[in-house]
KOLZA-633000 format. One record per residue (C-alpha): z, y, x; chain; residue in one letter; residue number from 0. Coordinates in Angstrom, 3 decimals, m for minus. Each point is the difference from the previous one (the first is absolute). Example, Ala and Ser with C-alpha at 12.3 -4.5 7.8 and 13.67 -1.06 7.14 Angstrom:
<recs>
c3 7.800	c2 m4.500	c1 12.300	vexza A	vofi A	lolo 0
c3 m0.660	c2 3.440	c1 1.370	vexza A	vofi S	lolo 1
</recs>
This chain:
<recs>
c3 m36.143	c2 m17.192	c1 24.661	vexza A	vofi M	lolo 0
c3 1.017	c2 m3.646	c1 m0.118	vexza A	vofi I	lolo 1
c3 m1.217	c2 m1.920	c1 m3.327	vexza A	vofi P	lolo 2
c3 1.767	c2 m0.240	c1 m2.754	vexza A	vofi G	lolo 3
c3 2.244	c2 3.169	c1 1.221	vexza A	vofi D	lolo 4
c3 m2.435	c2 2.171	c1 m1.828	vexza A	vofi E	lolo 5
c3 1.903	c2 2.687	c1 m2.813	vexza A	vofi P	lolo 6
c3 0.559	c2 m1.508	c1 m3.080	vexza A	vofi R	lolo 7
c3 m0.630	c2 1.652	c1 m3.424	vexza A	vofi R	lolo 8
c3 1.528	c2 m0.971	c1 m3.666	vexza A	vofi G	lolo 9
c3 2.354	c2 m2.841	c1 m0.319	vexza A	vofi K	lolo 10
c3 0.498	c2 m2.762	c1 2.741	vexza A	vofi V	lolo 11
c3 0.264	c2 m3.156	c1 m1.947	vexza A	vofi T	lolo 12
c3 1.109	c2 m3.505	c1 1.085	vexza A	vofi M	lolo 13
c3 m3.548	c2 m0.906	c1 0.333	vexza A	vofi R	lolo 14
c3 m0.580	c2 2.735	c1 2.648	vexza A	vofi D	lolo 15
c3 3.088	c2 m1.255	c1 1.927	vexza A	vofi V	lolo 16
c3 m1.270	c2 m3.565	c1 m0.379	vexza A	vofi A	lolo 17
c3 m3.301	c2 0.703	c1 1.178	vexza A	vofi Q	lolo 18
c3 1.347	c2 2.295	c1 3.406	vexza A	vofi R	lolo 19
c3 2.533	c2 m3.265	c1 0.615	vexza A	vofi A	lolo 20
c3 m2.620	c2 m2.284	c1 m0.243	vexza A	vofi G	lolo 21
c3 1.544	c2 m2.222	c1 m2.421	vexza A	vofi V	lolo 22
c3 m0.017	c2 m0.839	c1 m4.105	vexza A	vofi G	lolo 23
c3 1.015	c2 2.199	c1 m2.659	vexza A	vofi L	lolo 24
c3 2.597	c2 m2.756	c1 m1.106	vexza A	vofi A	lolo 25
c3 1.595	c2 0.475	c1 3.713	vexza A	vofi T	lolo 26
c3 0.627	c2 3.236	c1 m0.349	vexza A	vofi V	lolo 27
c3 1.213	c2 0.398	c1 m3.637	vexza A	vofi S	lolo 28
c3 2.491	c2 m3.164	c1 1.607	vexza A	vofi R	lolo 29
c3 1.102	c2 2.387	c1 2.845	vexza A	vofi V	lolo 30
c3 0.253	c2 3.111	c1 m2.079	vexza A	vofi I	lolo 31
c3 1.944	c2 m1.518	c1 m2.332	vexza A	vofi N	lolo 32
c3 2.820	c2 m1.463	c1 2.128	vexza A	vofi G	lolo 33
c3 m1.284	c2 m3.716	c1 m0.736	vexza A	vofi K	lolo 34
c3 0.576	c2 m3.273	c1 2.604	vexza A	vofi P	lolo 35
c3 m2.549	c2 m2.208	c1 0.994	vexza A	vofi G	lolo 36
c3 m2.214	c2 2.338	c1 2.715	vexza A	vofi V	lolo 37
c3 0.119	c2 m0.505	c1 3.419	vexza A	vofi A	lolo 38
c3 1.919	c2 2.837	c1 2.452	vexza A	vofi A	lolo 39
c3 m3.603	c2 0.881	c1 1.281	vexza A	vofi D	lolo 40
c3 m1.252	c2 0.709	c1 m3.101	vexza A	vofi L	lolo 41
c3 2.385	c2 2.092	c1 m1.302	vexza A	vofi I	lolo 42
c3 m0.205	c2 1.972	c1 2.977	vexza A	vofi E	lolo 43
c3 m3.671	c2 0.479	c1 m0.337	vexza A	vofi R	lolo 44
c3 0.458	c2 1.026	c1 m3.623	vexza A	vofi V	lolo 45
c3 3.293	c2 2.457	c1 0.809	vexza A	vofi N	lolo 46
c3 m1.992	c2 1.819	c1 2.699	vexza A	vofi E	lolo 47
c3 m3.173	c2 0.252	c1 m1.979	vexza A	vofi A	lolo 48
c3 1.954	c2 1.255	c1 m3.073	vexza A	vofi A	lolo 49
c3 1.512	c2 2.970	c1 2.442	vexza A	vofi H	lolo 50
c3 m3.347	c2 0.895	c1 1.554	vexza A	vofi A	lolo 51
c3 m1.658	c2 0.468	c1 m3.436	vexza A	vofi L	lolo 52
c3 3.115	c2 1.781	c1 m1.132	vexza A	vofi G	lolo 53
c3 0.137	c2 m2.476	c1 m3.038	vexza A	vofi Y	lolo 54
c3 2.712	c2 0.551	c1 m2.603	vexza A	vofi R	lolo 55
c3 1.268	c2 m3.150	c1 m2.439	vexza A	vofi H	lolo 56
c3 m0.073	c2 1.079	c1 m3.441	vexza A	vofi D	lolo 57
c3 3.427	c2 m1.452	c1 m1.219	vexza A	vofi V	lolo 58
c3 m0.676	c2 0.905	c1 m3.304	vexza A	vofi T	lolo 59
c3 m3.433	c2 m1.685	c1 m0.273	vexza A	vofi A	lolo 60
c3 1.724	c2 m3.163	c1 1.494	vexza A	vofi S	lolo 61
c3 2.778	c2 0.320	c1 m2.660	vexza A	vofi S	lolo 62
c3 m2.548	c2 0.016	c1 m3.052	vexza A	vofi L	lolo 63
c3 m1.542	c2 m3.332	c1 1.438	vexza A	vofi R	lolo 64
c3 3.312	c2 m1.839	c1 0.449	vexza A	vofi R	lolo 65
c3 0.739	c2 m2.502	c1 m2.796	vexza A	vofi A	lolo 66
c3 3.873	c2 1.889	c1 m0.758	vexza A	vofi D	lolo 67
c3 m1.339	c2 3.746	c1 0.262	vexza A	vofi R	lolo 68
c3 2.689	c2 0.846	c1 2.568	vexza A	vofi R	lolo 69
c3 m0.426	c2 2.787	c1 2.077	vexza A	vofi T	lolo 70
c3 2.788	c2 m0.571	c1 2.705	vexza A	vofi A	lolo 71
c3 1.269	c2 3.393	c1 m0.465	vexza A	vofi T	lolo 72
c3 3.364	c2 1.211	c1 m2.043	vexza A	vofi I	lolo 73
c3 1.072	c2 3.351	c1 m0.649	vexza A	vofi A	lolo 74
c3 3.265	c2 1.978	c1 0.387	vexza A	vofi L	lolo 75
c3 0.648	c2 2.992	c1 m2.223	vexza A	vofi V	lolo 76
c3 3.353	c2 1.927	c1 1.930	vexza A	vofi L	lolo 77
c3 1.663	c2 3.152	c1 m1.099	vexza A	vofi E	lolo 78
c3 m0.703	c2 1.638	c1 3.164	vexza A	vofi D	lolo 79
c3 m1.307	c2 m1.559	c1 3.140	vexza A	vofi V	lolo 80
c3 1.824	c2 2.154	c1 2.020	vexza A	vofi A	lolo 81
c3 3.759	c2 m0.631	c1 m1.123	vexza A	vofi N	lolo 82
c3 1.450	c2 m2.179	c1 2.470	vexza A	vofi P	lolo 83
c3 0.720	c2 m2.660	c1 m2.582	vexza A	vofi F	lolo 84
c3 m3.549	c2 m0.258	c1 m1.546	vexza A	vofi S	lolo 85
c3 m1.134	c2 m0.227	c1 3.679	vexza A	vofi S	lolo 86
c3 2.204	c2 m2.858	c1 1.178	vexza A	vofi A	lolo 87
c3 m0.964	c2 m1.798	c1 m3.458	vexza A	vofi L	lolo 88
c3 m3.644	c2 0.519	c1 0.658	vexza A	vofi H	lolo 89
c3 0.333	c2 m1.589	c1 3.387	vexza A	vofi R	lolo 90
c3 1.726	c2 m3.180	c1 m1.052	vexza A	vofi A	lolo 91
c3 m2.817	c2 m0.462	c1 m2.834	vexza A	vofi V	lolo 92
c3 m2.602	c2 0.706	c1 2.382	vexza A	vofi E	lolo 93
c3 1.758	c2 m2.830	c1 2.574	vexza A	vofi D	lolo 94
c3 0.335	c2 m2.495	c1 m2.888	vexza A	vofi A	lolo 95
c3 m3.592	c2 0.446	c1 m1.504	vexza A	vofi A	lolo 96
c3 m1.581	c2 0.238	c1 3.926	vexza A	vofi R	lolo 97
c3 1.582	c2 m3.700	c1 0.312	vexza A	vofi A	lolo 98
c3 m2.306	c2 m0.996	c1 m2.835	vexza A	vofi E	lolo 99
c3 m3.414	c2 1.690	c1 1.151	vexza A	vofi N	lolo 100
c3 0.667	c2 2.701	c1 m2.804	vexza A	vofi I	lolo 101
c3 m0.760	c2 3.659	c1 0.033	vexza A	vofi L	lolo 102
c3 2.501	c2 2.652	c1 m1.195	vexza A	vofi V	lolo 103
c3 m1.115	c2 2.909	c1 m1.629	vexza A	vofi L	lolo 104
c3 2.338	c2 2.929	c1 m0.293	vexza A	vofi T	lolo 105
c3 0.456	c2 3.242	c1 m2.343	vexza A	vofi G	lolo 106
c3 3.011	c2 2.325	c1 m0.740	vexza A	vofi S	lolo 107
c3 0.635	c2 1.127	c1 m3.757	vexza A	vofi S	lolo 108
c3 2.107	c2 2.668	c1 1.046	vexza A	vofi D	lolo 109
c3 1.913	c2 m0.951	c1 m2.960	vexza A	vofi E	lolo 110
c3 m2.988	c2 1.747	c1 m2.359	vexza A	vofi H	lolo 111
c3 m0.591	c2 m2.794	c1 m2.776	vexza A	vofi P	lolo 112
c3 m3.453	c2 1.060	c1 m0.096	vexza A	vofi E	lolo 113
c3 m0.310	c2 m0.414	c1 3.785	vexza A	vofi R	lolo 114
c3 1.173	c2 m3.500	c1 m0.289	vexza A	vofi E	lolo 115
c3 m2.356	c2 m0.806	c1 m2.957	vexza A	vofi H	lolo 116
c3 m2.976	c2 1.419	c1 1.938	vexza A	vofi E	lolo 117
c3 1.134	c2 m2.272	c1 2.968	vexza A	vofi L	lolo 118
c3 0.134	c2 m3.301	c1 m1.955	vexza A	vofi I	lolo 119
c3 m3.365	c2 0.487	c1 m1.835	vexza A	vofi D	lolo 120
c3 m1.577	c2 0.753	c1 3.777	vexza A	vofi N	lolo 121
c3 1.821	c2 m3.101	c1 1.633	vexza A	vofi F	lolo 122
c3 m0.802	c2 m2.191	c1 m3.341	vexza A	vofi T	lolo 123
c3 m3.731	c2 1.197	c1 0.192	vexza A	vofi L	lolo 124
c3 m0.055	c2 m0.905	c1 3.712	vexza A	vofi R	lolo 125
c3 0.964	c2 m3.633	c1 m1.095	vexza A	vofi R	lolo 126
c3 3.207	c2 m0.296	c1 1.261	vexza A	vofi V	lolo 127
c3 1.716	c2 m3.357	c1 m0.273	vexza A	vofi D	lolo 128
c3 3.344	c2 1.444	c1 m0.787	vexza A	vofi G	lolo 129
c3 2.042	c2 3.170	c1 0.118	vexza A	vofi L	lolo 130
c3 3.276	c2 0.864	c1 1.316	vexza A	vofi I	lolo 131
c3 1.187	c2 3.335	c1 m1.889	vexza A	vofi V	lolo 132
c3 3.193	c2 2.141	c1 0.187	vexza A	vofi V	lolo 133
c3 m0.361	c2 1.335	c1 m3.795	vexza A	vofi P	lolo 134
c3 0.433	c2 3.648	c1 m0.787	vexza A	vofi T	lolo 135
c3 0.930	c2 m1.633	c1 m3.714	vexza A	vofi G	lolo 136
c3 m2.838	c2 1.797	c1 m1.420	vexza A	vofi G	lolo 137
c3 m2.447	c2 m2.596	c1 0.055	vexza A	vofi T	lolo 138
c3 1.327	c2 m3.074	c1 m1.356	vexza A	vofi D	lolo 139
c3 m2.929	c2 m0.405	c1 m2.792	vexza A	vofi G	lolo 140
c3 m2.381	c2 m0.012	c1 2.993	vexza A	vofi Q	lolo 141
c3 1.679	c2 m2.580	c1 1.878	vexza A	vofi L	lolo 142
c3 0.577	c2 m2.142	c1 m2.615	vexza A	vofi D	lolo 143
c3 m3.607	c2 0.126	c1 m0.808	vexza A	vofi T	lolo 144
c3 m1.258	c2 m0.795	c1 3.489	vexza A	vofi V	lolo 145
c3 2.176	c2 m3.038	c1 0.174	vexza A	vofi R	lolo 146
c3 m1.080	c2 m1.278	c1 m3.293	vexza A	vofi R	lolo 147
c3 m3.598	c2 0.470	c1 1.436	vexza A	vofi Q	lolo 148
c3 0.838	c2 m2.224	c1 3.226	vexza A	vofi G	lolo 149
c3 1.422	c2 1.954	c1 2.322	vexza A	vofi T	lolo 150
c3 3.445	c2 m1.192	c1 1.420	vexza A	vofi P	lolo 151
c3 2.361	c2 2.943	c1 0.234	vexza A	vofi I	lolo 152
c3 3.710	c2 0.558	c1 1.985	vexza A	vofi V	lolo 153
c3 1.576	c2 3.043	c1 m0.663	vexza A	vofi C	lolo 154
c3 2.936	c2 0.865	c1 2.617	vexza A	vofi V	lolo 155
c3 2.753	c2 2.641	c1 0.277	vexza A	vofi D	lolo 156
c3 0.275	c2 0.424	c1 m3.347	vexza A	vofi R	lolo 157
c3 0.252	c2 m2.111	c1 m3.314	vexza A	vofi L	lolo 158
c3 m2.971	c2 m0.816	c1 m2.602	vexza A	vofi V	lolo 159
c3 0.418	c2 m2.642	c1 m3.080	vexza A	vofi E	lolo 160
c3 m3.712	c2 m0.896	c1 m0.061	vexza A	vofi L	lolo 161
c3 m1.098	c2 m3.585	c1 m0.774	vexza A	vofi D	lolo 162
c3 m0.626	c2 m1.813	c1 3.322	vexza A	vofi R	lolo 163
c3 0.358	c2 2.949	c1 2.454	vexza A	vofi V	lolo 164
c3 2.340	c2 m0.732	c1 2.602	vexza A	vofi D	lolo 165
c3 2.872	c2 2.593	c1 1.300	vexza A	vofi T	lolo 166
c3 1.951	c2 0.481	c1 2.779	vexza A	vofi V	lolo 167
c3 2.708	c2 2.501	c1 0.412	vexza A	vofi T	lolo 168
c3 3.475	c2 0.606	c1 1.513	vexza A	vofi V	lolo 169
c3 3.142	c2 0.370	c1 m1.877	vexza A	vofi D	lolo 170
c3 m0.227	c2 3.776	c1 0.097	vexza A	vofi N	lolo 171
c3 2.802	c2 0.398	c1 m2.710	vexza A	vofi R	lolo 172
c3 2.242	c2 m2.291	c1 2.076	vexza A	vofi E	lolo 173
c3 m0.740	c2 1.352	c1 3.456	vexza A	vofi G	lolo 174
c3 1.021	c2 3.390	c1 m1.646	vexza A	vofi T	lolo 175
c3 3.332	c2 m0.716	c1 m1.374	vexza A	vofi R	lolo 176
c3 1.213	c2 m1.781	c1 3.081	vexza A	vofi A	lolo 177
c3 m1.087	c2 3.150	c1 2.278	vexza A	vofi A	lolo 178
c3 1.893	c2 2.594	c1 m2.383	vexza A	vofi V	lolo 179
c3 2.874	c2 m2.336	c1 m0.253	vexza A	vofi R	lolo 180
c3 0.375	c2 0.113	c1 3.540	vexza A	vofi R	lolo 181
c3 m0.063	c2 3.991	c1 0.035	vexza A	vofi L	lolo 182
c3 2.392	c2 m0.276	c1 m3.081	vexza A	vofi L	lolo 183
c3 2.306	c2 m2.227	c1 2.152	vexza A	vofi D	lolo 184
c3 0.165	c2 2.297	c1 2.637	vexza A	vofi L	lolo 185
c3 1.304	c2 2.407	c1 m2.033	vexza A	vofi G	lolo 186
c3 m2.987	c2 2.338	c1 m1.297	vexza A	vofi H	lolo 187
c3 0.396	c2 0.948	c1 m3.322	vexza A	vofi R	lolo 188
c3 m2.821	c2 2.695	c1 m0.244	vexza A	vofi R	lolo 189
c3 m3.328	c2 m1.667	c1 0.853	vexza A	vofi I	lolo 190
c3 m3.310	c2 1.764	c1 m0.299	vexza A	vofi A	lolo 191
c3 m3.410	c2 m2.391	c1 m1.028	vexza A	vofi Y	lolo 192
c3 m3.142	c2 0.783	c1 0.890	vexza A	vofi L	lolo 193
c3 m2.520	c2 m2.462	c1 m2.063	vexza A	vofi G	lolo 194
c3 m4.033	c2 m0.329	c1 0.079	vexza A	vofi D	lolo 195
c3 m1.701	c2 0.392	c1 m3.364	vexza A	vofi M	lolo 196
c3 1.533	c2 m1.844	c1 m3.000	vexza A	vofi R	lolo 197
c3 m3.514	c2 m1.180	c1 m0.990	vexza A	vofi S	lolo 198
c3 0.454	c2 m2.434	c1 2.651	vexza A	vofi I	lolo 199
c3 2.073	c2 m3.074	c1 m0.754	vexza A	vofi W	lolo 200
c3 1.570	c2 m0.544	c1 3.497	vexza A	vofi T	lolo 201
c3 1.237	c2 3.928	c1 m0.436	vexza A	vofi A	lolo 202
c3 1.646	c2 m0.736	c1 m3.309	vexza A	vofi R	lolo 203
c3 1.706	c2 m3.267	c1 1.506	vexza A	vofi E	lolo 204
c3 1.442	c2 2.070	c1 2.691	vexza A	vofi R	lolo 205
c3 1.249	c2 2.703	c1 m1.980	vexza A	vofi Y	lolo 206
c3 1.659	c2 m3.078	c1 m2.533	vexza A	vofi E	lolo 207
c3 1.498	c2 m1.197	c1 3.130	vexza A	vofi G	lolo 208
c3 1.548	c2 3.494	c1 1.071	vexza A	vofi Y	lolo 209
c3 1.527	c2 0.475	c1 m3.550	vexza A	vofi L	lolo 210
c3 1.287	c2 m3.852	c1 m0.167	vexza A	vofi E	lolo 211
c3 1.723	c2 0.957	c1 3.333	vexza A	vofi A	lolo 212
c3 1.857	c2 2.919	c1 m1.490	vexza A	vofi H	lolo 213
c3 0.857	c2 m2.015	c1 m3.563	vexza A	vofi A	lolo 214
c3 1.539	c2 m2.907	c1 2.238	vexza A	vofi G	lolo 215
c3 2.740	c2 2.325	c1 1.302	vexza A	vofi V	lolo 216
c3 0.404	c2 2.057	c1 m3.006	vexza A	vofi G	lolo 217
c3 m1.869	c2 3.086	c1 1.668	vexza A	vofi R	lolo 218
c3 m2.146	c2 2.478	c1 m2.022	vexza A	vofi P	lolo 219
c3 m3.026	c2 1.289	c1 1.385	vexza A	vofi V	lolo 220
c3 m0.802	c2 3.801	c1 0.404	vexza A	vofi D	lolo 221
c3 m3.583	c2 0.452	c1 m0.953	vexza A	vofi E	lolo 222
c3 0.050	c2 3.381	c1 2.223	vexza A	vofi R	lolo 223
c3 m0.257	c2 m2.750	c1 2.820	vexza A	vofi L	lolo 224
c3 m2.703	c2 m1.804	c1 m1.347	vexza A	vofi V	lolo 225
c3 m3.552	c2 0.801	c1 0.724	vexza A	vofi R	lolo 226
c3 m2.920	c2 m2.337	c1 m1.102	vexza A	vofi L	lolo 227
c3 m3.713	c2 0.512	c1 m0.182	vexza A	vofi D	lolo 228
c3 m0.229	c2 0.655	c1 3.872	vexza A	vofi I	lolo 229
c3 m3.126	c2 m1.301	c1 1.788	vexza A	vofi R	lolo 230
c3 m0.034	c2 1.275	c1 3.374	vexza A	vofi S	lolo 231
c3 2.310	c2 1.094	c1 3.287	vexza A	vofi A	lolo 232
c3 m0.535	c2 3.496	c1 m0.750	vexza A	vofi D	lolo 233
c3 1.096	c2 m0.188	c1 m3.478	vexza A	vofi A	lolo 234
c3 2.802	c2 m2.333	c1 0.863	vexza A	vofi A	lolo 235
c3 1.143	c2 2.499	c1 2.926	vexza A	vofi E	lolo 236
c3 0.291	c2 2.945	c1 m2.570	vexza A	vofi H	lolo 237
c3 1.772	c2 m1.663	c1 m2.598	vexza A	vofi A	lolo 238
c3 2.699	c2 m1.044	c1 1.957	vexza A	vofi I	lolo 239
c3 0.088	c2 3.129	c1 1.443	vexza A	vofi G	lolo 240
c3 0.415	c2 1.490	c1 m3.387	vexza A	vofi E	lolo 241
c3 2.628	c2 m2.439	c1 m0.836	vexza A	vofi I	lolo 242
c3 2.206	c2 0.420	c1 3.330	vexza A	vofi L	lolo 243
c3 m0.213	c2 3.806	c1 m0.475	vexza A	vofi T	lolo 244
c3 0.420	c2 1.158	c1 m3.397	vexza A	vofi T	lolo 245
c3 2.118	c2 m2.515	c1 m1.844	vexza A	vofi V	lolo 246
c3 3.870	c2 0.598	c1 0.015	vexza A	vofi D	lolo 247
c3 1.588	c2 m2.979	c1 1.774	vexza A	vofi D	lolo 248
c3 m3.285	c2 m1.528	c1 1.473	vexza A	vofi P	lolo 249
c3 m0.484	c2 m3.069	c1 0.568	vexza A	vofi P	lolo 250
c3 1.399	c2 m2.166	c1 3.211	vexza A	vofi T	lolo 251
c3 m2.359	c2 m2.854	c1 0.121	vexza A	vofi A	lolo 252
c3 m3.765	c2 m0.258	c1 m1.124	vexza A	vofi V	lolo 253
c3 m1.681	c2 m2.987	c1 m1.106	vexza A	vofi F	lolo 254
c3 m3.765	c2 0.163	c1 0.810	vexza A	vofi A	lolo 255
c3 m2.076	c2 m2.534	c1 m2.712	vexza A	vofi A	lolo 256
c3 m3.173	c2 m0.020	c1 2.264	vexza A	vofi Q	lolo 257
c3 m0.934	c2 0.378	c1 3.925	vexza A	vofi N	lolo 258
c3 m1.708	c2 3.262	c1 m0.386	vexza A	vofi L	lolo 259
c3 2.667	c2 1.318	c1 m1.886	vexza A	vofi L	lolo 260
c3 2.310	c2 m1.066	c1 2.979	vexza A	vofi T	lolo 261
c3 m1.848	c2 1.803	c1 2.450	vexza A	vofi I	lolo 262
c3 0.096	c2 3.187	c1 m2.025	vexza A	vofi G	lolo 263
c3 3.808	c2 0.034	c1 m0.601	vexza A	vofi T	lolo 264
c3 0.595	c2 m0.764	c1 3.535	vexza A	vofi F	lolo 265
c3 m1.996	c2 3.280	c1 1.107	vexza A	vofi R	lolo 266
c3 2.346	c2 1.770	c1 m2.636	vexza A	vofi A	lolo 267
c3 3.060	c2 m1.474	c1 1.214	vexza A	vofi L	lolo 268
c3 m1.058	c2 0.800	c1 3.679	vexza A	vofi E	lolo 269
c3 m1.005	c2 3.928	c1 m0.787	vexza A	vofi R	lolo 270
c3 2.969	c2 0.273	c1 m1.657	vexza A	vofi L	lolo 271
c3 2.226	c2 m1.470	c1 2.716	vexza A	vofi G	lolo 272
c3 1.281	c2 m2.612	c1 m2.345	vexza A	vofi L	lolo 273
c3 m1.910	c2 m2.753	c1 1.212	vexza A	vofi H	lolo 274
c3 3.274	c2 m1.421	c1 1.963	vexza A	vofi G	lolo 275
c3 2.385	c2 0.826	c1 m3.060	vexza A	vofi R	lolo 276
c3 m1.639	c2 m1.056	c1 m3.261	vexza A	vofi V	lolo 277
c3 m0.760	c2 m3.469	c1 m0.341	vexza A	vofi A	lolo 278
c3 m3.594	c2 m1.122	c1 m0.364	vexza A	vofi L	lolo 279
c3 m1.469	c2 m3.855	c1 m1.262	vexza A	vofi I	lolo 280
c3 m3.551	c2 m0.338	c1 m1.122	vexza A	vofi G	lolo 281
c3 m2.039	c2 m2.646	c1 m1.436	vexza A	vofi F	lolo 282
c3 m2.417	c2 m1.356	c1 2.334	vexza A	vofi D	lolo 283
c3 m0.273	c2 0.365	c1 3.406	vexza A	vofi D	lolo 284
c3 m2.175	c2 2.198	c1 2.212	vexza A	vofi F	lolo 285
c3 m1.361	c2 0.081	c1 3.330	vexza A	vofi P	lolo 286
c3 2.596	c2 1.557	c1 2.873	vexza A	vofi L	lolo 287
c3 2.838	c2 m0.110	c1 m2.754	vexza A	vofi A	lolo 288
c3 2.139	c2 m1.334	c1 2.498	vexza A	vofi D	lolo 289
c3 m1.055	c2 2.204	c1 2.631	vexza A	vofi M	lolo 290
c3 1.427	c2 3.179	c1 m1.868	vexza A	vofi L	lolo 291
c3 3.596	c2 1.196	c1 0.659	vexza A	vofi R	lolo 292
c3 2.156	c2 m1.441	c1 m1.973	vexza A	vofi P	lolo 293
c3 m2.830	c2 m2.813	c1 m0.962	vexza A	vofi G	lolo 294
c3 m0.649	c2 m0.067	c1 m3.133	vexza A	vofi V	lolo 295
c3 1.530	c2 m2.825	c1 m2.334	vexza A	vofi S	lolo 296
c3 m2.690	c2 m1.780	c1 m2.301	vexza A	vofi V	lolo 297
c3 0.078	c2 m2.459	c1 m3.134	vexza A	vofi V	lolo 298
c3 m2.785	c2 m2.019	c1 2.154	vexza A	vofi S	lolo 299
c3 m2.983	c2 m1.793	c1 m1.985	vexza A	vofi Q	lolo 300
c3 m2.475	c2 m2.394	c1 2.300	vexza A	vofi D	lolo 301
c3 m3.347	c2 1.466	c1 m0.692	vexza A	vofi P	lolo 302
c3 m1.715	c2 m3.213	c1 2.201	vexza A	vofi T	lolo 303
c3 1.888	c2 m2.399	c1 m2.330	vexza A	vofi E	lolo 304
c3 m1.249	c2 1.873	c1 m3.068	vexza A	vofi I	lolo 305
c3 m3.409	c2 m0.030	c1 1.033	vexza A	vofi G	lolo 306
c3 m0.213	c2 m3.620	c1 1.091	vexza A	vofi L	lolo 307
c3 1.806	c2 m1.355	c1 m2.931	vexza A	vofi M	lolo 308
c3 m2.745	c2 2.226	c1 m2.245	vexza A	vofi A	lolo 309
c3 m2.828	c2 m1.657	c1 2.244	vexza A	vofi A	lolo 310
c3 1.102	c2 m3.375	c1 m0.393	vexza A	vofi R	lolo 311
c3 0.518	c2 m0.104	c1 m3.656	vexza A	vofi L	lolo 312
c3 m3.586	c2 2.020	c1 m0.215	vexza A	vofi L	lolo 313
c3 m1.478	c2 m2.395	c1 2.223	vexza A	vofi L	lolo 314
c3 1.777	c2 m2.902	c1 m1.840	vexza A	vofi G	lolo 315
c3 m1.840	c2 1.005	c1 m3.488	vexza A	vofi R	lolo 316
c3 m3.388	c2 0.525	c1 1.850	vexza A	vofi I	lolo 317
c3 m0.491	c2 m3.235	c1 1.338	vexza A	vofi N	lolo 318
c3 0.735	c2 m1.791	c1 m3.703	vexza A	vofi G	lolo 319
c3 4.154	c2 0.160	c1 0.089	vexza A	vofi G	lolo 320
c3 0.871	c2 m1.354	c1 m3.625	vexza A	vofi D	lolo 321
c3 2.462	c2 2.851	c1 m0.930	vexza A	vofi H	lolo 322
c3 m0.449	c2 0.543	c1 m3.583	vexza A	vofi W	lolo 323
c3 3.094	c2 2.544	c1 m0.191	vexza A	vofi H	lolo 324
c3 0.472	c2 3.207	c1 2.075	vexza A	vofi A	lolo 325
c3 2.472	c2 m0.311	c1 2.590	vexza A	vofi R	lolo 326
c3 2.281	c2 2.525	c1 1.271	vexza A	vofi H	lolo 327
c3 1.436	c2 m0.318	c1 3.571	vexza A	vofi A	lolo 328
c3 2.786	c2 2.186	c1 1.106	vexza A	vofi V	lolo 329
c3 0.636	c2 0.632	c1 3.924	vexza A	vofi V	lolo 330
c3 3.479	c2 1.163	c1 0.536	vexza A	vofi P	lolo 331
c3 1.205	c2 3.406	c1 1.568	vexza A	vofi T	lolo 332
c3 2.399	c2 0.129	c1 3.265	vexza A	vofi G	lolo 333
c3 1.807	c2 3.146	c1 1.096	vexza A	vofi Y	lolo 334
c3 m0.033	c2 1.365	c1 3.606	vexza A	vofi I	lolo 335
c3 3.086	c2 2.205	c1 1.039	vexza A	vofi A	lolo 336
c3 m0.728	c2 2.448	c1 2.722	vexza A	vofi R	lolo 337
c3 2.267	c2 2.649	c1 m0.622	vexza A	vofi G	lolo 338
c3 m1.178	c2 2.289	c1 m2.676	vexza A	vofi S	lolo 339
c3 1.046	c2 m1.877	c1 m2.556	vexza A	vofi G	lolo 340
c3 3.074	c2 m0.853	c1 1.357	vexza A	vofi E	lolo 341
c3 1.517	c2 3.758	c1 0.149	vexza A	vofi I	lolo 342
c3 3.354	c2 0.277	c1 m2.262	vexza A	vofi P	lolo 343
c3 0.451	c2 2.923	c1 m2.000	vexza A	vofi P	lolo 344
c3 1.575	c2 3.114	c1 1.468	vexza A	vofi P	lolo 345
</recs>
C-alpha cells in the first residue's frame, strides 16, 4: 500500500488535505474556496489530494465564517416539479443562479399550505439566501415574517401583496378573455369551462376572463357547462365527458384553464369521437401539443421568462438592491393557433 493511501476513519479535514498535498493550510483554503493567487501546480496537487482522501467541503461552515453570512443557495418552492410549467420555470431559475455560482434547492407544495409552510421552514433553517415561491395563498403570514427576518422573497405565478415581496405573473385574465372571445367570434355560443382550484389566484383570474368574454358580447354563461376545482387530467376527462354526454344542447367548444386539464379534455374528446368536431383551447402549453391531431391551440405563457425575471429580482435583492417597495412584473401571454381552437361550430 502506498504511504498516505491507508483508509481513513472519521471526517477528513483541510489539514489532512494540506498534509497529503505538502502545502500549507492557507493554500488549501484558497483552493477549496476558489480564491485567486494560487499557482496552477499547487491547485492540481490540492485537488488530487482532496479527491484521494474523499474530502467534502462544508459549505455551511464556510458561510458562517463569511462576513455577509451567505450560503450561496436559494430555494424554489413549486406547485409540482413534475408539471411541465414548473419544470421549465425551475430550469430557468437554475440557469440564472448557476451563472452566479448559486445552488438551487427545490421542493413541491402540491398546493397544500401545510407542505408549503414546511418547505419554507426547512429552507430558511438551512439559511438560504433567498426564496422564490409559487404561493398557495395560505402562508402569506409566514412569508411576511420570513421577509422581515431578512430573507428576500419573490413570488411567481400568483399575486401577493406583502411589503417588499416582489411578484412575477402573466396576464391570466386578459389571456383567457381574448381566447374565449376568439371562440365566440367563430360563432360558438356554448363554451364549456374547466378550472383549477378557486383558492388559487390564477384560477380565479382565468375564470373572470371567461366571464368577461361572455359579458362583452352580451352572452349569458350556462353554469351547467362550468366545472371548477379540478386538479388532474383524469378529473378533467371525467368532468368534460359528463358535460358532453349529459347536458342538453352540449357545448361546441371547451376552454381548459390549465395544461393538465387540457390534456384530460383532449382525452375525453378523442374517446367520444369529438376531437375534430368540438373546439378546444387550453391555457398554458404542454409537450407534444403540436403533434396531436388536430394540434391543441393554447394561450401560451413563457415559464422561462417568468423564471429568469424572478431570479433577476431575487438576485438583485440578495446583492443589496435598494428597492423599498414590492415590484410586480407582468409577462405577456401569447396565442398559438394549432387547429383545435379554430374549429367552427357545426
